[in-house]
C-alpha positions as CSV (number, residue, x, y, z in Angstrom):
1,M,-2.1,51.0,-26.2
2,K,-3.0,48.4,-29.1
3,L,-5.5,45.1,-29.1
4,S,-3.7,42.3,-28.6
5,N,-3.3,39.7,-31.1
6,Y,-4.9,37.0,-28.9
7,I,-8.1,37.8,-28.3
8,K,-11.8,37.0,-30.0
9,I,-14.4,39.3,-30.0
10,F,-18.0,38.3,-30.2
11,P,-21.1,40.2,-30.4
12,Y,-23.2,39.9,-27.1
13,H,-26.7,39.3,-28.0
14,E,-28.2,39.7,-24.3
15,E,-27.0,43.5,-23.9
16,P,-27.3,45.6,-27.2
17,G,-24.4,47.6,-27.8
18,Y,-21.9,45.6,-25.8
19,L,-19.4,43.1,-27.0
20,L,-17.9,40.1,-25.6
21,L,-14.1,39.9,-25.2
22,Y,-12.1,36.4,-24.6
23,S,-8.2,36.3,-24.2
24,T,-6.6,33.1,-25.1
25,K,-3.6,34.1,-23.8
26,K,-5.2,34.9,-20.7
27,A,-8.5,33.0,-20.5
28,S,-10.3,36.4,-19.5
29,S,-13.7,37.6,-20.7
30,A,-15.0,40.6,-20.5
31,L,-18.3,42.6,-21.8
32,V,-17.5,46.1,-22.8
33,P,-19.7,48.8,-24.7
34,E,-18.9,49.2,-28.5
35,S,-17.4,52.6,-27.7
36,T,-14.4,51.2,-25.5
37,L,-13.1,49.5,-28.6
38,K,-13.9,52.4,-30.3
39,A,-11.7,54.8,-28.0
40,V,-9.0,52.1,-28.3
41,E,-8.7,52.4,-31.8
42,D,-9.2,56.4,-31.9
43,G,-6.5,56.7,-29.1
44,N,-8.3,58.3,-26.5
45,L,-9.2,55.8,-23.7
46,E,-9.6,56.4,-20.4
47,P,-6.6,55.3,-18.4
48,S,-8.6,53.4,-16.0
49,D,-10.2,51.2,-18.4
50,A,-6.9,50.7,-20.5
51,D,-5.3,49.6,-17.0
52,T,-7.9,47.0,-16.4
53,L,-8.0,45.9,-20.2
54,F,-4.1,45.7,-20.0
55,D,-4.3,43.7,-16.7
56,L,-6.6,41.2,-18.4
57,G,-4.7,40.8,-21.9
58,F,-7.2,42.5,-24.2
59,L,-4.6,45.7,-24.9
60,V,-0.7,45.3,-25.1
61,D,2.1,48.0,-25.6
62,D,3.2,46.4,-29.1
63,P,1.5,43.7,-30.8
64,D,4.7,42.9,-32.6
65,E,6.9,42.5,-29.4
66,E,3.7,40.3,-28.4
67,K,4.2,38.0,-31.3
68,N,8.1,37.3,-30.2
69,E,6.9,36.7,-26.8
70,M,4.7,33.8,-28.1
71,L,7.8,32.7,-29.9
72,R,9.3,32.4,-26.5
73,S,6.9,31.5,-24.3
74,I,7.3,27.9,-24.1
75,D,11.1,28.2,-23.9
76,T,9.9,30.5,-21.1
77,A,7.6,28.3,-19.0
78,N,10.1,25.3,-19.3
79,R,12.9,27.4,-17.8
80,E,10.9,29.0,-15.2
81,R,8.7,25.7,-14.3
82,K,9.6,23.7,-11.0
83,A,8.1,20.4,-11.4
84,F,8.7,17.2,-13.3
85,S,5.6,15.0,-14.3
86,A,5.7,11.8,-15.7
87,L,3.1,9.5,-17.2
88,V,4.2,6.1,-15.9
89,V,3.1,3.2,-17.3
90,M,3.3,0.2,-15.2
91,N,2.0,-2.2,-17.7
92,L,0.5,-3.1,-20.9
93,D,-2.1,-5.6,-19.2
94,C,-5.7,-5.1,-18.3
95,N,-8.8,-7.0,-17.0
96,L,-10.9,-5.4,-19.4
97,R,-11.5,-5.7,-23.5
98,C,-12.3,-2.1,-24.8
99,T,-13.6,-2.0,-28.2
100,Y,-11.6,0.9,-29.1
101,C,-8.2,0.6,-27.5
102,Y,-5.8,3.0,-28.6
103,E,-3.0,0.3,-27.2
104,G,-5.0,-2.6,-28.9
105,M,-2.6,-4.9,-30.4
106,M,0.5,-4.3,-28.4
107,K,-1.6,-5.6,-25.1
108,G,0.0,-8.2,-22.9
109,K,1.5,-9.5,-20.1
110,H,4.3,-6.8,-20.1
111,Y,4.7,-5.2,-16.6
112,M,7.5,-3.1,-15.4
113,S,9.6,-4.9,-12.9
114,R,11.3,-3.8,-9.7
115,D,14.4,-3.1,-11.0
116,T,12.8,-0.8,-13.6
117,A,10.8,1.1,-10.8
118,D,13.9,1.5,-8.8
119,A,15.6,2.9,-11.9
120,L,12.9,5.2,-12.2
121,I,13.2,6.5,-8.1
122,S,16.7,6.8,-9.1
123,F,16.7,9.0,-12.1
124,T,13.7,10.9,-10.4
125,E,15.9,11.9,-7.1
126,D,19.0,12.4,-9.2
127,R,17.7,14.9,-11.7
128,Y,14.6,16.6,-10.4
129,L,14.1,16.0,-6.7
130,S,18.1,17.0,-6.1
131,N,17.7,20.1,-8.1
132,G,14.7,21.3,-6.4
133,K,11.9,20.3,-8.0
134,K,8.4,18.8,-6.9
135,V,6.8,15.5,-8.4
136,H,4.1,14.3,-9.9
137,F,2.9,11.2,-11.4
138,D,0.2,9.7,-13.6
139,F,0.0,6.0,-12.9
140,Y,-1.5,4.7,-16.4
141,G,-1.6,1.5,-18.3
142,G,-2.9,-0.8,-19.1
143,E,-4.8,-1.2,-16.1
144,P,-2.0,0.3,-13.7
145,L,-4.0,-1.2,-10.8
146,L,-3.3,-4.4,-11.8
147,S,0.7,-3.2,-10.2
148,Y,-1.2,-2.1,-7.1
149,E,1.8,-2.9,-4.8
150,L,4.4,-1.6,-7.3
151,I,2.8,1.8,-7.3
152,K,3.0,1.7,-3.5
153,Y,6.5,0.9,-3.4
154,I,7.3,3.5,-5.9
155,S,5.1,6.2,-4.0
156,E,6.7,5.2,-0.6
157,K,10.2,5.6,-1.5
158,L,9.8,8.8,-3.5
159,R,7.6,10.3,-0.7
160,A,9.8,9.7,1.7
161,L,12.8,11.3,-0.4
162,A,11.3,14.6,-1.6
163,G,9.7,14.6,2.4
164,E,13.6,14.9,3.3
165,L,14.0,17.9,0.9
166,G,11.2,19.9,1.9
167,L,9.5,18.9,-1.7
168,A,6.2,17.4,-2.8
169,Y,5.3,14.2,-4.4
170,T,1.8,13.9,-5.8
171,F,0.3,11.2,-8.0
172,N,-3.4,10.3,-10.0
173,L,-4.3,7.6,-11.5
174,V,-5.9,6.8,-15.0
175,T,-7.7,3.8,-14.0
176,N,-10.5,2.0,-15.2
177,G,-11.9,1.5,-11.8
178,T,-12.8,-1.6,-11.6
179,L,-10.0,-2.2,-8.9
180,L,-10.4,1.1,-7.0
181,T,-11.8,-0.2,-3.6
182,A,-12.5,2.0,-0.9
183,K,-9.9,0.8,0.9
184,R,-7.4,1.2,-1.7
185,A,-8.1,4.9,-2.4
186,K,-7.7,5.3,1.0
187,E,-4.2,3.9,1.2
188,L,-2.8,5.4,-1.7
189,A,-4.6,8.8,-1.0
190,S,-2.2,8.4,2.3
191,L,0.9,8.0,0.1
192,G,-0.1,10.8,-2.2
193,L,-3.1,9.8,-4.5
194,M,-4.8,13.2,-5.3
195,D,-7.7,12.1,-8.1
196,A,-8.4,9.2,-9.9
197,K,-9.8,9.5,-13.7
198,I,-12.5,6.8,-14.2
199,T,-13.9,6.3,-17.7
200,V,-17.6,5.7,-17.6
201,D,-18.9,5.1,-21.2
202,G,-22.7,6.4,-20.6
203,L,-25.2,4.4,-18.8
204,K,-24.7,0.4,-18.4
205,G,-25.6,-0.9,-21.8
206,N,-23.7,1.5,-23.8
207,H,-20.6,0.8,-21.4
208,D,-20.6,-2.5,-21.7
209,R,-20.9,-2.8,-25.0
210,F,-17.5,-0.9,-25.3
211,R,-16.0,-1.7,-21.7
212,P,-16.7,-5.6,-21.3
213,F,-14.5,-7.5,-19.1
214,K,-12.1,-10.1,-21.0
215,S,-14.6,-13.0,-20.0
216,G,-17.7,-10.6,-21.8
217,S,-19.3,-9.5,-18.9
218,G,-20.0,-6.2,-17.9
219,S,-18.6,-3.5,-15.6
220,F,-20.7,-0.8,-15.3
221,D,-21.8,-1.5,-11.7
222,I,-18.6,-2.3,-10.1
223,I,-17.0,0.9,-11.4
224,I,-20.1,2.7,-10.3
225,R,-20.1,1.3,-7.0
226,N,-16.1,1.7,-6.7
227,I,-16.8,5.6,-7.4
228,R,-19.6,5.9,-4.9
229,N,-17.4,4.4,-2.4
230,A,-14.3,5.7,-3.1
231,C,-15.0,9.5,-3.8
232,G,-14.5,10.2,0.1
233,N,-11.1,9.8,-0.1
234,I,-9.9,11.0,-3.1
235,G,-10.7,13.4,-5.8
236,I,-12.4,11.6,-9.0
237,Q,-12.5,12.6,-12.2
238,I,-14.9,11.0,-14.7
239,G,-14.3,10.5,-18.2
240,G,-16.1,9.2,-21.0
241,N,-15.6,8.2,-24.8
242,Y,-18.2,8.9,-27.0
243,T,-19.3,8.2,-31.0
244,Q,-21.2,9.9,-33.4
245,E,-24.1,7.5,-32.7
246,N,-24.2,7.1,-28.9
247,Y,-23.3,10.7,-27.7
248,K,-26.7,11.9,-26.9
249,D,-27.5,9.5,-24.8
250,F,-24.4,10.4,-22.0
251,P,-26.0,12.8,-20.1
252,R,-28.8,10.0,-18.8
253,L,-25.2,9.0,-17.3
254,L,-24.9,12.4,-15.2
255,D,-28.3,11.6,-13.9
256,Y,-27.8,7.9,-12.9
257,L,-25.0,9.5,-11.0
258,I,-26.9,12.0,-9.2
259,D,-29.6,9.4,-8.6
260,H,-26.9,7.1,-6.9
261,G,-25.6,9.8,-4.7
262,I,-22.4,10.7,-6.5
263,T,-23.4,14.6,-6.7
264,P,-21.5,17.3,-8.3
265,D,-20.1,18.2,-4.8
266,K,-18.2,14.5,-5.0
267,I,-16.8,14.7,-8.5
268,S,-13.6,16.6,-9.6
269,Y,-14.9,17.5,-13.0
270,V,-16.7,15.2,-16.1
271,K,-15.4,15.3,-19.6
272,F,-16.3,13.4,-22.4
273,D,-14.5,13.1,-25.6
274,P,-14.7,11.8,-29.0
275,V,-13.4,8.0,-29.4
276,T,-10.3,8.3,-31.7
277,Q,-9.1,6.3,-34.5
278,P,-6.7,3.9,-33.2
279,R,-3.3,3.5,-35.8
280,K,-3.9,0.4,-37.9
281,E,-0.9,-1.4,-36.7
282,V,-2.3,-1.8,-33.3
283,A,-6.1,-1.4,-34.0
284,L,-8.8,-4.2,-32.9
285,P,-10.1,-5.6,-36.1
286,D,-13.6,-4.7,-35.2
287,F,-13.7,-1.2,-34.8
288,R,-13.9,1.8,-37.0
289,D,-16.2,4.3,-35.2
290,G,-13.3,6.4,-34.1
291,T,-12.4,10.3,-35.3
292,E,-9.2,11.2,-36.8
293,S,-10.2,15.1,-36.3
294,I,-11.8,17.4,-34.1
295,N,-12.8,19.5,-36.9
296,E,-15.8,17.1,-38.0
297,P,-18.9,18.6,-37.8
298,W,-20.9,16.2,-35.7
299,V,-18.0,16.9,-32.9
300,F,-18.7,20.5,-33.3
301,E,-22.1,19.6,-32.3
302,A,-21.4,16.9,-29.6
303,S,-18.9,19.0,-27.7
304,L,-21.6,22.0,-27.3
305,F,-24.3,19.7,-26.3
306,L,-22.4,17.2,-23.8
307,R,-20.2,20.4,-22.3
308,E,-23.6,22.3,-21.9
309,E,-25.2,19.4,-20.1
310,I,-22.7,18.5,-17.7
311,L,-22.8,22.4,-16.5
312,K,-26.5,22.8,-16.1
313,R,-26.4,19.5,-13.8
314,G,-23.7,21.1,-11.4
315,F,-20.8,19.1,-12.5
316,Q,-17.5,21.5,-13.2
317,T,-15.8,20.2,-16.4
318,L,-12.7,21.5,-17.9
319,R,-12.6,25.6,-19.2
320,I,-10.7,26.5,-22.8
321,M,-7.5,27.8,-21.0
322,P,-4.3,28.4,-22.5
323,S,-2.5,25.0,-22.8
324,T,0.8,23.4,-24.1
325,C,0.7,19.6,-25.5
326,M,2.9,17.8,-22.9
327,I,5.5,17.0,-26.2
328,E,6.4,21.2,-26.0
329,N,7.4,20.4,-21.9
330,K,10.6,20.0,-21.2
331,D,9.7,18.4,-18.1
332,D,6.8,16.0,-18.9
333,I,7.8,12.4,-20.3
334,V,6.1,9.7,-20.6
335,V,7.8,6.3,-18.7
336,N,7.2,2.8,-20.5
337,Y,7.0,-0.1,-18.8
338,N,10.7,-1.1,-19.7
339,G,11.9,2.4,-19.2
340,T,11.6,3.7,-22.4
341,F,10.7,7.4,-22.7
342,Y,8.1,8.7,-25.2
343,K,6.5,12.5,-25.1
344,C,2.9,11.1,-25.5
345,P,0.9,8.4,-24.2
346,A,-0.6,8.0,-28.0
347,L,3.2,7.0,-29.4
348,I,3.9,4.2,-27.2
349,G,5.5,1.7,-29.3
350,W,5.7,4.1,-32.6
351,Q,9.1,3.3,-33.8
352,G,11.2,6.2,-34.4
353,L,9.7,8.5,-31.7
354,E,11.3,7.4,-28.9
355,A,13.1,10.4,-26.9
356,G,15.3,8.3,-24.2
357,D,15.4,6.1,-21.3
358,L,16.1,5.6,-17.8
359,Q,20.0,5.3,-18.5
360,R,20.5,7.9,-21.1
361,G,18.1,10.1,-19.9
362,I,15.7,12.3,-22.4
363,T,17.7,12.4,-25.7
364,D,17.0,15.2,-28.5
365,Y,13.7,14.7,-29.6
366,R,13.0,18.2,-31.3
367,E,13.3,17.1,-34.7
368,S,11.7,14.1,-34.8
369,H,8.6,15.4,-33.0
370,R,9.1,18.8,-35.1
371,L,8.8,21.2,-31.5
372,D,9.0,24.2,-33.9
373,I,6.1,23.6,-36.1
374,W,4.0,26.3,-34.8
375,K,6.5,29.0,-35.4
376,R,5.3,30.1,-38.6
377,Q,3.5,33.1,-39.7
378,E,0.0,31.9,-40.0
379,C,-0.3,30.6,-36.5
380,L,1.4,33.5,-34.5
381,E,-1.2,35.3,-36.6
382,C,-4.1,33.3,-35.1
383,A,-5.8,34.5,-32.2
384,Y,-6.6,30.6,-31.0
385,L,-2.5,30.6,-31.1
386,P,-2.3,30.1,-26.9
387,I,-5.0,27.4,-27.0
388,C,-3.4,25.2,-29.7
389,Y,0.0,25.6,-30.7
390,G,0.0,23.7,-33.7
391,G,-2.4,21.2,-32.4
392,C,-2.1,17.4,-32.0
393,R,0.9,15.8,-33.7
394,F,-0.6,12.2,-32.9
395,M,-3.8,13.3,-34.8
396,K,-1.5,14.3,-37.6
397,L,0.8,11.3,-37.6
398,L,-2.8,9.3,-37.9
399,R,-4.2,10.8,-40.8
400,D,-0.7,11.3,-42.5
401,G,1.4,9.1,-41.1
402,Q,4.0,12.0,-40.4
403,I,4.0,14.9,-38.8
404,D,4.2,17.4,-42.1
405,G,2.4,20.4,-40.8
406,V,0.2,21.5,-37.9
407,D,-3.0,20.0,-36.6
408,C,-4.9,23.0,-36.9
409,K,-7.7,23.5,-34.5
410,K,-9.6,26.4,-36.0
411,P,-12.7,24.5,-37.5
412,Y,-13.5,23.4,-34.3
413,L,-12.4,26.6,-32.3
414,D,-14.9,28.9,-35.1
415,A,-17.6,26.5,-34.3
416,T,-17.4,26.3,-30.2
417,L,-15.9,28.5,-28.4
418,E,-18.2,31.5,-28.3
419,A,-20.4,29.1,-26.8
420,F,-17.9,27.4,-24.6
421,I,-17.3,31.2,-23.2
422,L,-21.3,32.1,-22.9
423,Q,-21.7,28.4,-21.3
424,D,-19.2,29.4,-18.4
425,I,-20.9,32.7,-18.2
426,K,-24.1,31.0,-17.4
427,Y,-23.0,28.3,-15.3
428,T,-20.1,29.8,-13.4
429,P,-20.5,33.6,-14.0
430,E,-16.8,35.3,-13.2
431,I,-17.3,37.7,-16.3
432,D,-15.6,41.2,-15.4
433,N,-17.9,44.1,-17.2
434,S,-15.7,47.1,-17.6
C-alpha cells in the first residue's frame, strides 16, 4: 500500500516522535509514530496497522487510480444521491437595510406569487418525489418570513405529497431573525422546519450599525429575544459577518449569549465569516470594506481566532470536511422568486448565469459555470482537492469578471488547516491513536 495523495502530515509537538495525519478525503485524523510512516515507505508495515490506516484514508492500493476516482467523484456522488435540495428565494424585499447586502440594488417589492409556488410544488413532485427522492428546501430572501403564509402553503403541500410516498420533506430558514417569533417557530416546526440560520454581527453597537431596520433603528434586541424564545422549538444556527476592523469584538457576543440564557446546548452551531464585497453592479454606494478573497492574511488570523473562541466556550462550529459547491451538485438549485433557476445564491441576477426555470427544468450549465475547471493536473495532485474542488466561482467572478481559472484555496489552507485540526483535537477529541 502507498500513502494517499490527499493527506496532510504535520509534526505533533505535544508528543515528540509522533506525526499528525489528516485525510482531506475522509476528514479523519490520527497520531502515529514517525516509525509507522517509515514502515510504509519501506513496505514492511504491520498488517493490522495497514488495515487501520487504509480504513482512515491514509493508505491506498494505487495512488494513480485514486486520482482517477477523484476525477469521477462528483459524477459518482450525483448518481448515488437520493435527495433534492433547493434554496428558494421567496422575495427580494427586506425589513432591514444591511450596509453590506450583496443583493443591494436588486432589492425591491419582488415576491414569489402563488402561481410560481404551485409551479415549484409541481416541479418538485414530478421530477423528484415521484422518483423516490427526499426533499429539503432552504427558504431565503430578502427576508423569507415576509412571505410567511406562502412558506406555510408550500410546506403543507410538499409535506403531504412526500408523506403519501413515504418520503421526507424538511426545510430550513435563512432569516435575519426579526420576524421569527416562538409562535411561528413552533408552527413551522410542525411543517418540517429543522433549523433557522440567523445572522448576528457581534454585540449591539456593531450589529445595529451594520444591520439596522429600514427606519434606522437597531435590530439586535429583537433578534436576541426571538432566538431565546425560539430555540426550544427548532435548531438555531448563528452566523455573523465581520470586517478586518471589528472581528476581535465578536467573542463578546458569545459571552452575551451565554449570559442571556442562549447557551451552547441550545445552538446548533456558530460560524463567523468575512464580509464579501458585493459586485459593483448591485453594491450599495457606501460600503467598501468587504473582502474579495479568503487568501488575505488578516482573514487567516481572523478565522483561527474566532474558531478558537467559539469552541472554547462550548459552542459547536463546522469542521473542515470534504465538500463540493452546490454548483457541482446536480440536484441542488436556487429557485428565484420568479421561477428562474441559478446554481448559487450569489449569482442571482448575474446575466448569462441562469440555469433554467420551472417550465423548462434545469438547463445545461456545464460550460457557463466551468464545471470541469478543477480537473487539471495541478488540482489532482493537490492534497486539498477534496475540501476545495477549485474554490468559489463567485469570488473568481467578483475579482476577474469571468470564471477563467480556479479560486485556489491553498494559501488559506496552508495557513489554517493544521491549527483547525489541533483545535478539534483540543475541544472535540476524537483522534485515533494508531
